[in-house]
C-alpha positions in Angstrom: 82.5 89.6 134.9 83.1 87.5 131.8 86.5 86.3 130.7 86.2 88.5 127.6 85.6 91.6 129.8 88.6 90.7 132.0 90.8 90.3 128.9 89.6 93.7 127.5 90.5 95.4 130.8 93.9 93.7 130.9 94.6 94.9 127.3 93.5 98.4 128.1 95.7 98.5 131.3 98.7 97.4 129.2 98.0 100.1 126.6 97.8 102.8 129.3 101.0 101.5 131.0 102.8 101.5 127.6 101.6 105.0 126.8 102.9 106.2 130.2 106.2 104.5 129.8 106.7 106.0 126.4 106.0 109.5 127.7 108.3 109.0 130.6 111.0 107.7 128.3 110.7 110.7 126.1 110.9 113.0 129.1 114.0 111.3 130.5 115.8 111.2 127.1 114.9 114.8 126.1 118.3 116.4 127.1 120.1 113.6 125.3 118.1 114.0 122.1 119.3 117.6 121.8 122.8 116.2 121.0 121.6 113.9 118.2 123.3 114.4 114.8 121.3 117.0 113.0 119.5 118.3 116.1 121.8 121.3 116.1 122.2 122.5 112.5 123.1 126.0 111.3 120.9 127.8 108.9 121.6 127.1 105.2 122.4 130.2 103.1 120.0 129.4 100.3 117.6 126.9 98.8 118.8 125.2 95.6 115.6 123.4 94.6 111.9 123.4 95.3 110.1 120.1 95.3 106.9 119.8 93.3 103.5 119.7 95.2 101.2 117.2 93.5 98.2 118.0 95.6 95.3 119.8 93.8 95.0 123.5 94.3 92.0 125.9 94.1 92.6 129.6 93.4 89.2 130.5 94.8 90.4 129.4 98.3 93.2 132.0 97.9 90.5 134.7 97.8 88.9 133.3 100.9 92.2 133.3 102.8 92.9 136.9 101.7 89.4 137.9 102.9 90.2 136.4 106.3 88.2 133.1 106.0 90.2 130.1 107.2 88.2 127.0 106.5 89.9 123.8 107.6 88.7 120.4 108.8 85.1 121.4 108.5 85.4 124.6 110.6 85.7 128.2 109.6 87.5 130.9 111.6 87.5 134.6 110.8 90.3 136.3 112.9 88.8 139.7 112.4 91.9 141.6 111.4 94.3 139.7 113.6 96.7 137.0 112.6 95.0 133.5 112.3 97.9 132.2 114.4 96.6 134.3 117.3 93.0 133.0 116.9 91.5 130.4 119.2 91.4 127.1 117.2 87.9 125.5 117.2 89.3 122.0 117.0 92.8 120.4 117.1 92.3 119.3 113.5 91.7 122.9 112.4 94.9 124.0 114.2 96.9 121.3 112.6 95.7 122.2 109.1 96.5 125.8 109.7 99.9 125.2 111.2 100.8 122.7 108.5 100.6 125.4 105.7 99.3 122.9 103.1 96.9 125.7 102.0 99.8 127.7 100.5 99.3 125.7 97.3 96.0 127.5 96.8 97.7 130.9 97.0 100.3 129.7 94.5 97.5 128.7 92.2 96.1 132.3 92.2 99.4 133.3 90.6 99.2 137.0 91.5 101.3 139.6 93.3 98.6 139.9 95.9 98.7 136.1 96.6 102.5 136.1 96.9 102.4 139.1 99.3 99.7 137.4 101.4 101.6 134.1 101.5 104.8 135.9 102.6 102.9 137.9 105.3 101.3 134.8 106.7 104.6 133.0 106.9 106.2 136.0 108.6 103.3 136.0 111.0 104.0 132.4 111.9 107.7 133.2 112.5 106.7 136.1 114.7 104.1 134.4 116.8 104.9 130.7 116.8 108.6 130.2 116.1 109.5 129.3 119.6 109.1 125.5 120.2 106.4 124.8 122.8 103.6 122.4 123.5 100.8 122.6 121.1 99.7 121.7 117.5 102.3 124.0 115.9 105.1 121.9 117.2 103.8 118.4 116.9 106.4 116.5 114.9 103.9 115.6 112.1 102.7 119.2 111.8 106.3 120.5 111.7 107.1 118.0 109.0 104.0 119.0 106.9 105.0 122.7 107.4 108.5 122.1 106.3 107.4 120.3 103.1 104.8 123.0 102.4 107.4 125.8 102.8 109.9 124.1 100.7 107.5 123.2 97.9 106.0 126.7 97.9 109.2 128.6 98.4 109.0 130.2 94.9 105.7 131.7 96.0 107.0 132.8 99.4 110.4 134.1 98.4 109.7 135.9 95.1 110.1 139.6 95.7 111.2 139.1 99.4 113.9 141.3 100.9 117.1 139.9 102.4 115.9 140.3 105.9 112.8 138.1 105.3 114.9 135.6 103.4 117.3 135.2 106.4 114.4 134.8 108.9 112.8 132.2 106.6 116.0 130.2 106.4 116.7 130.4 110.1 113.2 129.2 110.8 113.6 126.3 108.4 116.8 125.3 110.2 115.3 125.5 113.7 112.2 123.5 112.7 114.4 120.8 111.1 116.5 120.6 114.2 113.5 120.2 116.4 112.1 117.6 114.1 115.3 115.6 114.0 115.2 115.6 117.8 111.5 114.8 118.4 110.3 112.7 115.4 110.3 109.5 117.5 107.6 110.9 119.7 105.0 110.3 117.0 103.0 107.2 117.8 101.6 106.7 114.3 103.9 105.0 111.8 102.6 107.2 108.9 103.5 110.4 110.9 107.0 109.1 111.5 107.4 108.4 107.8 106.3 112.0 107.1 108.9 113.3 109.4 111.6 111.3 107.7 110.5 112.6 104.3 110.6 116.2 105.6 114.1 115.8 106.9 115.4 114.4 103.6 113.7 117.2 101.7 115.3 119.8 103.8 118.7 118.2 103.2 118.1 118.0 99.4 116.7 121.5 99.0 119.5 123.2 101.0 122.2 121.1 99.3 123.3 119.5 102.6 125.5 116.4 102.3 126.9 115.9 105.8 126.0 113.5 108.6 122.5 114.9 109.1 121.6 114.3 105.5 122.9 110.7 105.6 121.1 110.1 108.8 117.8 111.4 107.4 118.2 109.1 104.4 118.8 106.1 106.7 115.8 107.1 108.8 113.6 107.2 105.6 114.8 103.8 104.5 114.1 102.3 107.9 110.6 103.7 108.0 109.8 102.6 104.5 111.1 99.1 105.1 109.0 98.8 108.3 105.8 100.3 107.0 105.4 99.3 103.4 104.6 95.6 103.4 106.0 93.2 100.8 102.8 93.3 98.7 102.8 97.2 98.7 100.2 97.8 101.3 100.7 100.0 104.3 100.8 98.6 107.8 97.7 100.5 108.8 95.7 98.8 106.0 94.0 102.1 105.0 94.0 102.7 101.2 94.1 106.4 101.8 97.5 106.0 103.4 99.0 104.7 100.1 97.7 107.7 98.2 99.0 110.2 100.8 102.4 108.5 101.0 102.8 108.5 97.2 101.9 112.2 97.0 105.0 112.8 99.2 107.3 110.1 97.9 107.0 110.9 94.1 108.2 114.5 94.5 111.0 113.3 96.8 112.2 110.9 94.1 112.1 113.8 91.6 114.1 116.0 94.1 116.8 113.3 94.2 117.0 113.3 90.4 117.1 117.1 90.3 120.2 117.1 92.5 121.8 114.3 90.7 121.9 112.2 93.8 121.0 108.5 93.8 117.9 107.9 95.9 117.8 105.2 98.6 116.9 101.8 97.2 114.1 101.6 99.8 112.5 104.7 98.3 112.4 103.3 94.7 111.3 99.8 95.9 108.5 101.3 98.0 107.1 103.3 95.1 107.2 100.3 92.8 105.3 98.2 95.3 102.7 100.8 96.3 101.4 101.5 92.8 100.1 98.0 92.0 98.7 97.8 95.6 96.8 101.1 95.1 95.3 99.9 91.9 94.0 96.8 93.8 91.5 99.1 95.5 90.4 101.0 92.4 86.9 100.5 91.0 85.9 101.2 87.5 84.7 104.7 88.4 88.2 105.6 89.7 87.2 105.5 93.4 89.1 103.5 96.0 87.4 100.7 98.0 86.1 101.8 101.4 88.1 99.8 104.0 89.7 100.7 107.3 89.3 104.5 107.4 89.0 105.2 103.7 86.6 108.0 102.9 85.8 110.0 99.8 88.4 109.5 97.1 90.3 112.5 95.8 90.0 111.6 92.1 92.2 114.4 91.0 95.0 113.3 93.4 94.7 109.7 92.4 94.8 110.5 88.7 97.8 112.7 89.3 99.7 110.0 91.1 99.0 107.4 88.5 100.0 109.7 85.7 103.0 111.1 87.4 104.4 107.7 88.2 104.9 106.8 84.5 104.1 103.2 85.6 101.5 101.0 84.0 101.8 98.0 86.3 98.6 95.9 86.5 96.5 96.0 89.6 97.6 93.6 92.3 95.1 90.8 92.8 96.4 88.9 95.8 97.7 91.0 98.7 98.3 88.4 101.5 100.4 90.7 103.7 98.1 93.7 103.8 95.0 91.4 103.7 93.0 92.1 100.6 91.8 90.3 97.5 90.7 91.5 94.1 88.4 89.4 91.9 87.6 90.4 88.4 85.5 89.1 85.5 85.4 91.4 82.5 83.9 94.7 83.8 82.9 93.2 87.2 85.3 93.9 90.0 85.1 92.7 93.6 87.5 93.9 96.4 87.4 91.9 99.6 88.9 92.5 103.1 90.6 89.3 104.2 92.9 90.6 106.9 93.1 90.9 110.6 93.1 94.3 112.2 96.4 96.2 111.9 98.8 96.4 114.8 97.2 98.2 117.8 99.4 101.4 117.4 98.2 101.7 113.8 94.6 100.8 114.3 93.1 104.2 115.3 91.2 104.4 112.1 90.7 100.7 111.5 87.2 99.2 110.9 85.5 96.0 112.0 85.0 95.0 108.4 86.7 91.6 108.1 85.4 89.6 105.2 83.4 92.5 103.9 83.5 93.2 100.1 82.7 95.9 97.5 81.5 95.2 94.0 81.3 97.4 90.9 80.0 96.9 87.4 82.2 99.0 85.0 82.0 102.6 86.1 79.1 102.0 88.5 79.6 100.9 92.2 76.9 98.5 93.3 77.7 97.0 96.7 79.8 99.2 99.0 80.8 99.7 102.6 79.6 102.9 104.3 83.1 104.4 104.4 84.6 106.9 106.8 83.0 110.3 107.3 85.0 113.6 107.1 86.7 114.7 110.3 84.6 116.4 112.9 81.8 114.0 113.7 83.0 111.4 116.2 79.5 109.8 116.6 79.3 109.1 112.8 82.9 108.0 112.8 82.3 105.3 115.5 79.1 104.1 113.7 81.0 103.8 110.5 83.6 101.5 112.1 81.1 98.9 113.2 80.6 95.7 111.4 77.0 96.6 110.6 78.4 99.5 108.4 80.1 96.9 106.1 78.8 94.5 103.5 79.4 91.4 105.6 77.8 89.2 108.3 77.2 90.6 111.8 76.3 88.2 114.6 73.8 89.5 117.2 74.3 93.0 116.0 77.9 92.8 117.4 81.1 94.0 115.7 83.9 91.6 115.1 86.3 94.2 116.6 86.0 96.1 119.9 87.4 99.6 120.1 88.7 101.9 122.8 85.8 104.3 123.5 86.3 107.9 122.3 85.7 109.3 125.8 87.6 108.7 129.0 90.8 106.8 128.2 90.2 107.3 124.5 91.0 111.0 124.9 94.5 109.8 125.9 95.1 106.8 123.7 92.9 107.6 120.7 90.4 104.8 119.6 92.5 101.8 118.5 91.2 98.3 118.2 91.1 96.7 121.6 90.4 93.2 120.3 89.3 91.5 117.1 90.1 88.7 114.7 93.4 87.1 115.4 93.4 84.4 112.8 92.1 85.0 109.2 92.6 82.1 106.9 92.5 82.8 103.1 92.5 80.6 100.1 92.3 81.8 96.5 91.2 79.4 93.8 89.5 79.0 90.4 85.7 79.5 90.5 82.6 80.8 88.7 79.9 78.8 87.0 82.1 78.6 83.8 85.2 77.6 85.6 87.0 80.6 84.2 86.4 82.9 87.1 88.1 83.3 90.5 87.0 82.6 94.1 88.2 83.4 97.5 87.4 81.3 100.6 88.2 83.1 103.9 87.3 82.8 107.6 87.9 84.8 110.8 87.7 84.1 114.5 86.4 87.5 115.6 83.2 85.9 117.1 84.8 82.9 118.8 85.4 84.6 122.2 81.9 85.8 122.6 79.8 83.4 120.5 81.9 80.3 119.9 81.6 80.4 116.1 83.8 81.1 113.2 82.6 83.2 110.2 83.5 81.7 106.9 82.7 83.4 103.5 83.3 82.3 100.0 83.0 84.8 97.1 83.3 84.0 93.4 83.1 86.0 90.2 82.2 84.4 86.9 84.8 84.7 84.1 82.4 86.8 82.0 81.5 89.0 85.0 77.8 88.0 84.7 77.5 86.9 88.3 78.9 87.4 91.8 78.1 84.5 94.1 78.8 84.0 97.7 78.2 81.8 100.7 78.3 82.8 104.4 78.7 80.0 107.0 78.9 80.1 110.8 80.9 77.1 112.1 80.7 76.2 115.8 84.2 76.0 117.3 83.3 76.2 121.0 80.0 74.4 121.6 79.5 75.7 125.1 79.7 79.3 124.1 77.6 78.7 121.0 74.8 77.1 123.1 74.7 80.0 125.5 75.2 82.9 123.1 72.5 84.7 121.0 72.2 83.1 117.6 70.6 85.7 115.4 72.7 87.2 112.6 72.3 89.4 109.6 74.1 89.6 106.3 74.2 93.2 105.0 74.8 94.4 101.4 75.0 98.2 101.4 74.2 99.7 98.1 75.7 102.8 96.5 73.4 105.8 96.6 73.1 105.8 92.8 71.6 102.2 92.8 67.8 101.9 92.7 66.5 98.8 94.4 63.1 97.1 94.8 62.1 93.8 96.3 60.8 91.3 93.7 59.5 87.7 93.4 57.3 88.0 96.5 60.1 89.5 98.6 62.6 86.7 98.0 64.8 88.6 95.7 65.7 92.2 94.8 66.2 94.0 91.5 69.0 96.6 91.3 69.0 99.2 88.5 72.3 101.1 87.9 72.6 104.6 86.5 73.7 103.3 83.1 70.6 101.2 82.7 72.1 97.8 83.6 70.2 95.6 86.0 71.2 93.0 88.6 69.1 90.5 90.5 70.0 89.6 94.1 68.7 86.4 95.8 69.6 84.4 98.9 68.5 80.9 98.2 64.9 81.7 98.5 65.1 83.3 101.9 63.1 86.4 102.6 65.1 89.7 102.5 64.5 93.2 103.6 65.5 96.5 102.0 66.4 99.0 104.8 67.9 102.5 105.0 71.6 103.0 105.2 74.1 105.9 105.1 77.0 106.4 102.7 79.7 108.6 104.3 82.3 108.6 101.5 81.3 111.8 99.7 82.8 115.3 99.8 79.4 116.8 100.4 78.7 114.8 103.6 76.7 111.7 104.4 74.1 110.6 101.9 71.1 108.3 102.3 71.3 104.9 100.6 69.8 101.5 101.0 70.9 98.1 102.1 69.7 94.5 101.5 69.5 92.5 104.7 69.2 88.8 105.0 68.5 87.7 108.6 68.6 84.2 110.1 69.3 82.1 113.2 72.6 80.2 113.0 71.2 77.2 115.0 68.5 76.7 112.3 70.3 78.2 109.2 74.1 78.0 109.7 74.8 78.9 106.1 73.3 81.1 103.4 74.2 81.1 99.7 73.5 84.4 97.8 74.1 85.8 94.4 74.0 88.9 92.2 73.3 88.1 88.6 72.9 90.3 85.5 69.3 90.8 84.5 67.3 93.1 82.3 64.1 93.2 84.4 63.0 92.0 87.8 62.2 88.3 88.4 58.5 87.4 88.5 56.7 86.6 91.7 55.2 83.1 92.2 51.7 82.6 90.8 49.1 84.3 93.0 51.5 86.8 94.6 51.4 90.5 93.7 54.4 92.1 91.9 55.9 95.0 93.8 56.3 98.1 91.6 59.7 99.1 90.4 60.6 102.5 91.9 
């Protein structure tokens, strides 16, 4: 057994032991948590405000719900006349979406007496069938938090026309759920879920006009989670761009709720919003989509536009995010976003990808080079494939990922699929660059291949000041000669192309010509090395995976330890050397 395998087993054993100790600790302290401040609160008599819901709604979904079609997380259930809360959930994700009540916003968008009656009946069903705390999706702290936020924000829909008896049941259920959440929120392993719990507790206090110890404790909890999770550069500790968007969709209405009540919000809340907005813009391409790193899937363009408009902030996009590990390079309309960070902490790495030093590149409103992105929930095989280094626009050595993950089966069913091991040291240097000296360049390296192959991957990427070229150089540097001699030495540099890009090999197979939807062209070359155009998959669409293509440059690091490559604007394909046939443009 290799030293790396022994190390992986030791890490896995520590993770299992840590999980067991946390569960034991939760079990032993359960009786004590019942006496936490706020864990026993009486029902408030009324709601004084209803926070705004910024998530997009669709009234046609209200018709489906009324007809008995409950479609969540890629699965559809038709209860057949029974309550959906009595149906057997097809997946945990479906159950969590149902029990979270985020779909109430679609009923509110229908704006009809029928939709209001349907919403009230479904809420009453939940109170009747699920109101007793028990093990299961309905009472997972993050699901309780989402349900509380949904009920509060949609309370005008639920309560309009309600009788006094329903109103009292509704308020008692809110109080009970808030008490359970105040007791159990610490059981959530994911930082983002704990933050959601804190947001929900603060919203309950604001919406019911509470001002006692439980309200102050909720505000302190919110501040502590924001300080721990939102990094100084505005990124989230999990490094997923989607997390920033999701958090803003909850923080912005919370800030407005504080203003509606005439209460000064915690300084941590205001600071977090101010930091997140420029960080979110760092990932934004010209077409409005967010770069596909570390679990990011299809961009919700309407949600992103709403957040940016609602914020009333016009801060420029962050370019250098050293704490969250990203760089943005720009020359006129050409934008490059690059991952220059180590994996997130293990507890936050369940969705992280092995994409260190990968990049995305767009020309105006047209993405050119992309990563494959994360698929929609429900397909674990695709999800694991999308996390591999080969699914990113970077270098992969011996078809091996720079990170290793806990397998989805076996122990993964208990722990999830966090990063088991990966790059520990990522060095980054930002400097002036470009052929004209007016551009910007990033030089970065990571040690994710040292343990297995004895080499460091170094990548330099630069963008010309006028945006006319994106150049790069990948180098494999031997850091442990013994491992490097024994290890496989083949590697491939992949450049995944957006599905809208048409590509053809040119100049005798030593360059490629890319045609964008707007008619612009780019030529790719790799210092005269032969290249291949292969099939790829683009996961980040609402419709599901789409076929696309990738440019692949392969070599042996013992013979070719470094490769320089470039994308340059061009009107037509380069010509093949004399005597070689020209491939047709397709």
